[in-house]
PADRENZA-439674 format. One record per residue: residue in one letter; x, z negated, y of N, C-alpha, C in turn. Coordinates in steps of 0.2 Angstrom, whole numbers, plus 2048, in hexadecimal, padded with zeros to 3 digits. Example, Ala and Ser with C-alpha at 12.3 -4.5 7.8 and 13.67 -1.06 7.14 Angstrom:
<recs>
   aa   nxx   nzz   nyy   caxx   cazz   cayy   cxx   czz   cyy
    a   842   7D9   7E4    83E    7D9    7EA   842   7D9   7F0
    s   840   7DD   7F5    844    7DC    7FB   840   7D9   800
</recs>
This chain:
<recs>
   aa   nxx   nzz   nyy   caxx   cazz   cayy   cxx   czz   cyy
    m   495   2E0   11D    499    2E2    122   49F   2DD   123
    e   4A5   2DF   123    4AA    2DA    123   4AC   2D8   12A
    s   4AD   2DD   12F    4AF    2DC    135   4AA   2DD   13A
    p   4AA   2D9   140    4A4    2DA    145   4A5   2E0   149
    t   4A0   2E1   14D    4A0    2E6    152   4A0   2E2   159
    p   4A5   2E2   15D    4A4    2DE    163   49F   2E1   168
    g   49B   2DC   16A    495    2DE    16E   497   2DF   175
    n   495   2E4   179    497    2E4    180   491   2E6   184
    g   48B   2E4   182    485    2E6    185   484   2E3   18C
    d   488   2DE   18E    488    2DC    195   48E   2DF   199
    g   490   2E5   197    494    2E9    19B   49C   2E8   19A
    c   4A0   2ED   19C    4A7    2EC    19B   4AA   2EC   1A2
    n   4AE   2E7   1A2    4B2    2E6    1A9   4B9   2E6   1A8
    i   4BC   2E9   1AD    4C4    2E9    1AD   4C7   2E4   1B1
    p   4CB   2DF   1AE    4CE    2DA    1B2   4D4   2DE   1B6
    t   4D4   2DC   1BC    4D9    2E0    1C0   4E0   2DD   1BF
    a   4E5   2E1   1BE    4EB    2DF    1BC   4F0   2DD   1C1
    a   4F0   2D7   1C4    4F5    2D5    1C8   4F4   2CD   1CA
    g   4FA   2CA   1CA    4FA    2C3    1CD   4F6   2BE   1C9
    t   4F3   2BA   1CD    4EE    2B5    1CB   4E8   2B8   1C8
    m   4E6   2B5   1C2    4E0    2B7    1BF   4DA   2B3   1C2
    q   4D5   2B6   1C3    4CF    2B2    1C5   4C9   2B4   1C2
    w   4C3   2B0   1C2    4BD    2B3    1C0   4B9   2B3   1C7
    m   4B5   2B8   1C7    4B0    2B9    1CD   4A9   2B9   1CA
    c   4A6   2B4   1CC    49F    2B3    1CB   49A   2B7   1D0
    r   497   2BC   1CE    494    2C0    1D2   48C   2C1   1D1
    d   489   2C4   1D5    482    2C5    1D4   480   2C9   1CE
    l   47D   2C6   1C9    47B    2C9    1C3   481   2CC   1BF
    v   487   2C9   1C0    48D    2CB    1BC   493   2C7   1BD
    t   496   2C5   1B8    49C    2C1    1B8   4A2   2C5   1B6
    c   4A6   2C7   1BB    4AC    2CC    1B9   4B2   2C8   1B9
    w   4B7   2CA   1B5    4BD    2C7    1B5   4C2   2CB   1B8
    a   4C6   2C8   1BD    4CA    2CD    1C1   4D1   2C9   1C3
    g   4D6   2CD   1C4    4DC    2CA    1C7   4DB   2CA   1CF
    a   4DF   2C6   1D3    4DE    2C5    1DA   4E0   2CB   1DE
    r   4DB   2CE   1E1    4DC    2D3    1E6   4E1   2D9   1E4
    a   4DF   2DC   1DE    4E2    2E2    1DC   4DE   2E6   1D9
    t   4DF   2ED   1D9    4DB    2F1    1D5   4DC   2F1   1CE
    a   4D7   2F4   1CA    4D7    2F3    1C3   4DD   2F7   1C0
    f   4E0   2FC   1C3    4E5    300    1C0   4EC   300   1C4
    q   4ED   2FB   1C8    4F3    2FB    1CB   4F8   2F8   1C6
    g   4FE   2FB   1C6    504    2F9    1C2   504   2FD   1BB
    a   4FF   301   1BA    4FF    305    1B4   505   30A   1B4
    p   508   30B   1AE    50E    30F    1AE   50C   317   1AF
    s   510   31B   1B1    50F    322    1B3   50C   326   1AD
    r   50E   324   1A7    50B    328    1A1   504   327   1A0
    r   500   322   1A4    4F9    321    1A4   4F5   325   1A9
    t   4F9   32A   1AD    4F6    32C    1B3   4F1   332   1B1
    a   4F0   334   1AB    4EC    33A    1A9   4E5   337   1AB
    s   4E1   33C   1AE    4DA    33A    1B0   4D5   339   1AA
    l   4D2   334   1A9    4CD    333    1A4   4C6   336   1A6
    g   4C5   337   1AD    4BF    338    1AF   4BE   340   1B1
    a   4C3   344   1B0    4C2    34B    1B2   4C0   34F   1AC
    a   4BF   355   1AE    4BE    35B    1A9   4B7   359   1A5
    v   4B7   35B   19F    4B1    35A    19B   4AF   353   19A
    g   4AC   350   19F    4AD    349    1A0   4A8   345   19C
    l   4A8   345   195    4A5    340    191   4AB   33B   190
    t   4AC   337   195    4B2    333    195   4B1   32C   192
    s   4B7   328   191    4B6    322    18D   4BA   31D   190
    g   4B7   318   194    4BA    312    196   4BC   313   19D
    p   4C1   30F   1A0    4C3    30F    1A7   4C5   316   1A9
    t   4C4   318   1AF    4C7    31F    1B1   4CE   31E   1B4
    l   4D2   31E   1AF    4D9    31D    1B1   4DC   323   1B4
    s   4DA   325   1BA    4DC    32B    1BD   4E3   32B   1C0
    r   4E4   326   1C5    4EA    325    1C7   4EC   31D   1C8
    a   4F2   31B   1C6    4F3    314    1C6   4F1   310   1CC
    s   4F2   313   1D2    4F1    310    1D8   4E9   310   1DA
    v   4E5   314   1D7    4DE    315    1D9   4DA   312   1D4
    p   4D5   30D   1D6    4D1    30A    1D2   4CC   30E   1CF
    g   4CA   30D   1C9    4C4    310    1C5   4BF   30C   1C5
    p   4B9   30D   1C1    4B4    309    1C0   4B6   302   1BE
    v   4B3   2FD   1C1    4B5    2F6    1BF   4B0   2F3   1BA
    v   4A9   2F5   1BC    4A4    2F3    1B7   4A1   2F9   1B4
    g   4A0   2F8   1AD    49E    2FD    1A9   497   2FB   1A5
    f   494   300   1A2    48E    2FF    19F   48F   2FF   197
    g   48E   2F9   194    48F    2F9    18D   489   2FB   189
    t   48A   2FF   184    484    302    181   482   300   17A
    s   486   2FB   178    484    2F8    171   47D   2F6   170
    g   47A   2F9   16B    473    2F7    16A   46E   2FB   16E
    i   470   300   172    46C    304    177   46C   30B   174
    k   466   30E   173    465    315    171   460   319   175
    e   45D   315   17A    458    319    17F   45C   31D   184
    v   45B   324   183    45E    328    188   45C   327   18F
    s   456   325   190    453    324    197   457   31E   19A
    l   459   319   196    45C    313    199   463   315   19A
    l   467   318   196    46D    31B    197   46E   31F   19D
    a   469   324   19E    469    328    1A3   468   324   1AA
    f   463   31F   1A9    462    31B    1AF   468   318   1B2
    a   46C   315   1AD    473    312    1AF   477   317   1B3
    l   477   31D   1B0    47C    322    1B4   479   324   1BB
    r   472   324   1BB    46F    326    1C2   471   320   1C7
    l   471   31A   1C4    472    314    1C8   47A   315   1CB
    g   47E   318   1C8    485    319    1CA   48A   316   1C5
    y   488   314   1BF    48D    312    1BA   492   318   1B8
    r   498   317   1B9    49D    31D    1B7   4A1   31B   1B1
    l   4A0   315   1AE    4A3    313    1A8   49E   311   1A3
    v   49E   315   19D    499    314    198   49D   313   191
    d   49B   30D   18E    49F    30B    188   49A   30C   182
    t   49D   311   17D    499    312    177   49E   311   171
    a   49C   313   16B    4A0    313    165   49D   316   15F
    a   4A1   319   15B    49E    31B    155   499   316   151
    f   49B   310   151    497    30B    14E   491   309   151
    y   490   30B   158    48A    309    15B   484   30E   159
    g   486   314   157    481    319    154   47D   31C   15A
    n   480   31C   160    47C    31F    166   480   324   16A
    e   486   327   167    48A    32C    16B   485   332   16D
    e   481   334   168    47D    33A    16A   478   338   170
    e   476   332   170    471    330    176   475   32F   17C
    v   47B   32D   17C    480    32C    182   481   333   184
    g   483   338   180    484    33F    182   47E   342   185
    s   478   341   182    472    343    185   471   341   18C
    a   472   33A   18D    471    337    194   475   33A   199
    l   47C   33C   197    480    33F    19B   47E   346   19D
    r   47C   34A   198    47A    351    19A   474   351   19E
    e   46F   34C   19C    469    34C    1A0   46A   34A   1A7
    t   46E   345   1A9    46F    343    1B0   473   348   1B3
    r   478   34C   1B0    47C    351    1B4   477   357   1B5
    m   473   359   1B1    46F    35E    1B2   46A   35D   1B8
    t   467   357   1B8    462    355    1BD   464   352   1C3
    d   46A   34F   1C3    46C    34B    1C9   473   34E   1CC
    g   476   352   1C8    47C    355    1CA   482   350   1CB
    l   482   34B   1C6    487    346    1C6   48E   34A   1C5
    p   493   347   1C8    49A    34A    1C8   49D   348   1C0
    l   4A1   34C   1BE    4A4    34C    1B8   4AA   346   1B8
    e   4A8   341   1BA    4AD    33B    1BA   4AA   335   1B6
    t   4A5   336   1B3    4A3    330    1AF   4A7   32F   1A9
    s   4A9   329   1A8    4AD    327    1A2   4A9   324   19D
    v   4AB   326   196    4A7    324    191   4AC   322   18B
    t   4AC   31B   189    4B1    319    184   4AD   31A   17D
    t   4B1   31D   178    4AE    31D    172   4B4   31A   16D
    k   4B2   318   167    4B7    315    163   4B6   317   15B
    v   4BC   316   158    4BC    317    151   4BB   310   14D
    w   4B6   310   149    4B5    30A    145   4B9   309   13F
    w   4BA   303   13D    4BF    301    138   4BE   304   131
    t   4B8   307   130    4B7    30B    129   4BA   311   12A
    d   4BC   314   130    4BF    31A    131   4C7   31A   132
    m   4C9   314   131    4D0    313    133   4D5   315   12D
    s   4D6   31C   12E    4DC    31F    12A   4DD   325   12E
    f   4E3   329   12D    4E4    32F    131   4DF   334   131
    d   4DD   336   12B    4D8    33B    12B   4D1   339   12D
    k   4CF   333   12B    4C8    331    12D   4C8   330   134
    a   4CD   32D   137    4CD    32C    13E   4CC   333   142
    k   4D0   338   140    4CF    33E    143   4C8   341   142
    s   4C5   340   13D    4BE    342    13B   4B9   33E   140
    s   4BB   338   140    4B6    334    144   4B6   336   14C
    v   4BC   337   14E    4BC    33A    155   4B9   340   156
    q   4B9   345   151    4B6    34B    152   4AF   34B   151
    r   4AC   346   14D    4A5    345    14D   4A2   342   154
    s   4A6   33D   157    4A5    33A    15D   4A4   340   162
    l   4A9   344   162    4A9    34A    167   4A3   34E   167
    q   4A1   350   160    49B    354    15F   495   350   162
    k   494   34A   160    48E    346    162   48E   345   16A
    l   493   344   16D    494    343    174   493   34A   178
    g   494   350   174    493    356    177   499   358   17B
    t   49F   357   179    4A5    358    17D   4AB   35A   179
    r   4AF   35E   17B    4B5    360    177   4BB   35C   178
    v   4BB   358   17D    4C0    353    17F   4BE   34C   180
    a   4C1   347   17D    4BF    340    17E   4C4   33D   183
    d   4C2   33A   188    4C6    337    18D   4CA   331   18A
    l   4C7   32C   187    4CA    326    184   4C6   325   17D
    v   4CA   324   178    4C8    322    172   4CC   31B   170
    l   4C8   316   16D    4CB    310    16B   4CB   30F   164
    i   4D0   30B   161    4CF    309    15A   4CA   302   15B
    h   4C4   303   158    4BF    2FE    15A   4C1   2F7   158
    w   4C4   2F6   152    4C6    2EF    14F   4CC   2F0   14B
    p   4D0   2EB   14B    4D7    2EB    148   4D7   2EC   140
    g   4D1   2EB   13D    4D1    2EC    136   4CC   2E8   132
    r   4CC   2E8   12C    4C8    2E5    127   4C9   2DD   127
    q   4C4   2D9   126    4C6    2D2    125   4C9   2D1   11E
    h   4C7   2D5   119    4CA    2D5    112   4CD   2DC   110
    p   4D3   2DE   112    4D6    2E4    111   4D7   2E5   109
    p   4D7   2EB   107    4D7    2EC    0FF   4DE   2EA   0FD
    k   4E3   2EB   101    4EA    2E9    0FF   4EE   2E5   105
    e   4F3   2E3   103    4F7    2DE    108   4F8   2E1   10F
    n   4FB   2E7   10F    4FC    2EA    116   4F7   2EF   118
    g   4F1   2EE   115    4EC    2F3    116   4EA   2F4   11D
    n   4E9   2EF   121    4E7    2EF    128   4ED   2F2   12C
    r   4F3   2F0   12B    4F8    2F3    12F   4F9   2FA   12D
    d   4F9   2FC   127    4F9    303    126   4F4   307   129
    a   4EE   304   129    4E8    308    12C   4E8   308   133
    r   4EB   303   136    4EC    303    13E   4F1   309   140
    k   4F6   309   13C    4FC    30D    13D   4F9   315   13C
    a   4F6   316   137    4F4    31D    136   4EE   31F   13B
    t   4EA   31A   13D    4E5    31C    141   4E8   31D   148
    w   4ED   319   14A    4F0    31A    151   4F4   321   151
    e   4F7   323   14B    4FA    329    14B   4F6   32F   14C
    a   4F0   32E   149    4EA    333    149   4E8   334   151
    l   4E7   32E   154    4E5    32F    15B   4EB   332   15F
    c   4F1   330   15E    4F6    333    162   4F7   33A   161
    e   4F6   33D   15B    4F6    344    159   4F0   347   15D
    l   4EA   344   15D    4E4    347    160   4E6   348   168
    k   4E9   342   16A    4EB    342    171   4F0   348   173
    q   4F5   349   16F    4FA    34E    170   4F7   355   16F
    a   4F2   355   16B    4EE    35C    16B   4E9   35D   170
    g   4E8   358   174    4E3    359    17A   4DC   358   178
    s   4DB   355   172    4D4    353    171   4D2   34C   174
    i   4D7   348   175    4D6    342    179   4DA   341   17F
    r   4D8   33F   184    4DC    33E    18A   4E0   337   18A
    e   4DD   332   187    4E0    32C    187   4DE   328   181
    i   4E2   323   17F    4E0    320    179   4E2   318   17A
    g   4DE   314   176    4DF    30D    177   4DC   309   171
    v   4DB   303   171    4D9    2FE    16C   4D4   2FA   16E
    s   4D1   2F6   16A    4CC    2F1    16B   4CD   2EB   166
    n   4CC   2E5   169    4CD    2DF    165   4D4   2DE   162
    f   4D9   2E1   165    4E0    2E0    162   4E3   2DA   166
    t   4E6   2D6   162    4E9    2D0    164   4F0   2D2   166
    v   4F4   2CD   169    4FB    2CE    16A   4FF   2D0   164
    r   4FD   2CD   15E    501    2CE    158   4FF   2D6   156
    h   4F9   2D8   157    4F8    2DF    155   4FB   2E4   15A
    l   4FC   2E2   160    4FF    2E6    165   506   2E7   164
    k   509   2E1   162    511    2E1    161   512   2E5   15B
    e   50E   2E5   156    50F    2E9    150   50E   2F0   152
    l   509   2F2   156    509    2F9    158   50F   2FC   15C
    e   512   2F7   160    518    2F9    164   51E   2FA   15F
    g   51D   2F7   159    523    2F8    154   523   2FF   151
    y   51D   302   151    51D    309    14D   51B   30F   152
    s   51A   30D   158    518    313    15D   51B   312   164
    m   51D   318   166    51F    318    16D   519   318   172
    q   513   31A   170    50D    31B    174   509   314   173
    m   50A   310   179    506    30A    179   4FF   30C   17B
    p   4FA   307   17A    4F3    309    17C   4F2   309   183
    a   4EE   30D   186    4EC    30D    18D   4E7   307   18E
    v   4E3   305   189    4DE    300    18A   4DE   2FB   184
    n   4DD   2F5   185    4DB    2F0    180   4D4   2ED   182
    q   4CF   2EF   17F    4C8    2EC    180   4C7   2E6   17C
    v   4C6   2E0   17F    4C5    2DA    17C   4C0   2D6   17F
    e   4BD   2D1   17B    4B9    2CC    17D   4BC   2C8   183
    l   4B9   2C7   189    4BC    2C4    18E   4B7   2C1   193
    h   4B7   2BB   194    4B2    2B7    198   4B5   2B0   19A
    p   4B2   2AC   19E    4B4    2A6    1A0   4B6   2A1   19B
    y   4B3   2A1   195    4B4    29D    190   4B9   2A0   18B
    l   4BB   2A6   18C    4C0    2A9    187   4C4   2AE   18C
    q   4C9   2AB   18F    4CD    2AF    194   4D3   2B3   191
    q   4D5   2B1   18B    4DB    2B4    187   4E1   2B6   18C
    k   4E3   2B0   18F    4E9    2B1    194   4EF   2B4   191
    e   4F1   2B2   18B    4F7    2B5    188   4F6   2BC   187
    l   4F1   2BE   184    4F0    2C5    183   4EF   2C9   189
    f   4EC   2C7   18E    4EC    2CA    195   4F3   2CB   198
    e   4F7   2C6   198    4FE    2C6    19A   502   2CB   196
    y   501   2CB   190    505    2D0    18C   503   2D7   18D
    c   4FD   2D8   18E    4FA    2DF    190   4FD   2E1   197
    q   4FD   2DC   19B    500    2DE    1A2   507   2E0   1A1
    q   50B   2DC   19D    512    2DE    19D   513   2E5   19A
    k   50F   2E7   195    50F    2ED    192   50C   2F3   195
    g   508   2F2   19B    505    2F7    19E   4FE   2F9   19B
    i   4FB   2F4   197    4F5    2F6    194   4EF   2F3   198
    q   4EB   2F7   19A    4E5    2F5    19D   4E0   2F1   199
    v   4DE   2EB   19B    4DA    2E7    197   4D3   2E8   19A
    q   4CE   2E9   195    4C7    2EB    196   4C3   2E5   193
    a   4BF   2E2   197    4BB    2DC    194   4B4   2DE   192
    y   4B3   2DD   18C    4AC    2DD    18A   4A9   2D6   189
    s   4A2   2D6   189    49E    2CF    189   4A1   2CB   18F
    p   4A2   2CD   195    4A4    2C9    19A   49F   2C3   19C
    l   499   2C4   199    494    2BF    19A   493   2BB   194
    a   497   2BC   18F    497    2B9    188   490   2BB   184
    s   48E   2C1   186    488    2C4    183   482   2BF   182
    g   481   2BB   187    47C    2B6    187   47D   2B0   183
    r   482   2B0   180    484    2AA    17B   488   2A5   17F
    l   489   29F   17C    48D    29A    17E   48A   296   184
    r   484   298   187    481    295    18D   486   295   193
    l   48A   29B   193    48F    29C    198   48C   29B   19F
    l   486   29F   1A0    483    29F    1A6   47F   299   1A9
    s   47F   294   1A4    47D    28D    1A6   482   289   1A8
    d   488   28B   1A8    48E    287    1A9   48E   284   1B0
    p   48E   27D   1B1    48E    27B    1B8   493   27D   1BD
    v   499   27F   1BA    49E    281    1BF   49C   288   1C2
    l   49A   28D   1BD    497    293    1BF   491   293   1C4
    r   48D   28E   1C2    487    28E    1C7   489   28B   1CE
    e   48D   286   1CE    490    284    1D4   493   289   1D8
    v   498   28D   1D5    49B    292    1D9   496   297   1DB
    a   492   299   1D7    48D    29E    1D9   489   29B   1DF
    a   487   295   1DF    483    292    1E4   487   292   1EB
    t   48D   290   1EA    491    28F    1F0   493   296   1F3
    n   493   29B   1F0    494    2A2    1F2   48E   2A6   1F4
    g   488   2A3   1F3    482    2A7    1F4   481   2AC   1EF
    i   483   2AC   1E9    482    2B1    1E4   47F   2AD   1DE
    s   47D   2B1   1D9    47A    2AE    1D3   47E   2B1   1CC
    p   47F   2AC   1C8    482    2AF    1C1   47D   2B3   1BD
    a   480   2B7   1B9    47C    2BC    1B5   477   2B8   1B1
    q   471   2BA   1B0    46C    2B7    1AB   46C   2B9   1A4
    v   46C   2BF   1A3    46C    2C2    19C   470   2C9   19C
    k   470   2CC   197    474    2D2    196   471   2D8   19A
    t   475   2DD   19C    473    2E2    1A0   46F   2E7   19D
    t   468   2E6   19B    464    2EB    198   45E   2ED   19C
    s   45D   2EA   1A2    458    2EC    1A7   45A   2EF   1AD
    a   455   2F2   1B0    457    2F6    1B6   45A   2F2   1BC
    v   457   2EC   1BD    459    2E7    1C2   461   2E5   1C0
    r   462   2E3   1BA    468    2E0    1B8   46E   2E6   1B9
    m   46C   2EC   1B6    470    2F1    1B7   472   2F3   1BE
    r   46E   2F3   1C2    46F    2F4    1C9   473   2EF   1CD
    e   472   2E8   1CB    476    2E3    1CE   47D   2E2   1CB
    n   47E   2E4   1C5    484    2E4    1C2   489   2E9   1C6
    l   487   2EE   1C8    48B    2F3    1CC   48E   2F0   1D2
    r   48A   2EB   1D5    48C    2E8    1DB   493   2E4   1DA
    a   495   2E3   1D4    49B    2DF    1D3   4A1   2E2   1D5
    e   4A1   2E9   1D6    4A6    2ED    1D8   4A8   2EC   1E0
    i   4A3   2EA   1E3    4A3    2E9    1EB   4A3   2E2   1EE
    l   4A1   2DD   1EA    4A1    2D7    1EC   4A8   2D4   1ED
    p   4A9   2CF   1F2    4B0    2CD    1F3   4B2   2C8   1EE
    d   4B9   2C7   1EE    4BB    2C2    1EA   4B9   2BB   1EC
    l   4B9   2B6   1E7    4B8    2AF    1E8   4BD   2AC   1EB
    p   4BC   2A6   1EF    4C2    2A2    1F1   4C6   2A0   1EB
    q   4CC   29F   1EC    4D1    29D    1E7   4CF   297   1E3
    s   4CC   292   1E7    4CA    28C    1E4   4C4   28D   1DF
    d   4C0   291   1E0    4BA    293    1DC   4BD   297   1D6
    a   4C2   29B   1D7    4C5    29F    1D2   4C8   29A   1CD
    d   4CC   296   1D0    4D0    291    1CB   4CB   28D   1C7
    a   4C5   28B   1CA    4C0    287    1C6   4BE   28B   1C0
    i   4BC   291   1C1    4BA    295    1BC   4BF   296   1B7
    t   4C5   297   1B9    4CB    298    1B4   4CC   292   1B0
    g   4CA   28C   1B3    4CA    286    1AF   4C5   285   1A9
    l   4C0   28A   1A9    4BB    28A    1A4   4BE   28C   19D
    d   4C3   28F   19D    4C6    292    196   4C6   28D   191
    r   4C2   28F   18B    4C3    28A    186   4C4   28E   17F
    q   4C6   294   180    4C7    299    17A   4C2   299   175
    e   4BC   29A   178    4B6    29A    174   4B3   2A1   174
    s   4B2   2A5   16E    4B0    2AB    16E   4A8   2AB   16D
    c   4A5   2B0   170    49D    2B0    16F   49C   2B4   169
    d   4A1   2B9   167    4A0    2BC    161   4A1   2B8   15B
    v   4A6   2B4   15B    4A7    2AF    155   4A2   2AA   155
    s   49F   2A8   15A    49A    2A3    15A   494   2A6   157
    g   493   2AC   157    48D    2B0    154   48F   2B1   14C
    g   494   2AF   14A    496    2B0    143   49A   2B5   141
    l   49D   2B9   146    4A2    2BE    145   4A9   2BC   144
    v   4AD   2C0   142    4B4    2BE    140   4B9   2C0   146
    s   4BD   2BB   148    4C2    2BB    14D   4C7   2C1   14C
    p   4C9   2C5   151    4CF    2C9    14F   4D5   2C6   14D
    d   4D6   2C0   14F    4DC    2BC    14D   4DC   2BC   145
    r   4D7   2BC   142    4D7    2BB    13A   4D7   2C2   137
    i   4D8   2C8   13B    4D9    2CE    138   4E0   2CF   137
    a   4E3   2CF   130    4EA    2D0    12F   4ED   2D7   132
</recs>
């Protein structure tokens, strides 16, 4: 396998898009956020289509209206195929579920959604992200990939589909990745225009990849899902996405249990000072799933604590530390 799959088992979190960036160390979850703003303020009007309505096997943040916040904390499903666990997350109140063709669990996610709707009467506002893997990055293959995902999820319309990875580590020809990205993006744009997808985005795209996309398309991504945590804050990328109206979605906000992030003395001190505790492990148990949801209602940290956590940035990836390839190295 040439390119990695980004792990997001410890949840997907939306950095709020305004002003000063800060980290919030919270009870069993560490969320990244901007100071005192909703996750969707400042998004351009062309992003106002609801991702959570209609045949709602949706994907990613509920970008319903720019001024109204959607789910801030989501449930990442990489490595999870137990329908009962997925259904439990939905019963707890998760309304943002992240899956992908590469995870091999779209059928299970769809089953969990149908099961909970039938037994619990959940509203059709649950958002589900799915993604096109790099082996399907061409115009025809991308369209086929989306159709397979729709079939497995059990819906006729996808709310949000992302290009999972910017390309191969070793493309077969010099401009192979660029051509594949362009063709795949054109396919997603066409599916959106046809009504098969409500919104489209990317994952693991760097500023370079986004600038390239802007050069050949008038349709900018609604979302860029990237690894984001206190040791990898990606400030340049975050600021660029803010400027372009692209919502940044964080995966591995707890560094996937790697890098000893949760043993960091700054995080532990901030947690103790505020009477909360940093997350211990990934969210795969009932207790941790329940506590992670509380991140949406806990208050902001004092600015001094937020500044201390912002100072932890050392541009270290938990994925790369595990032997995976950095998106920066994808041509």
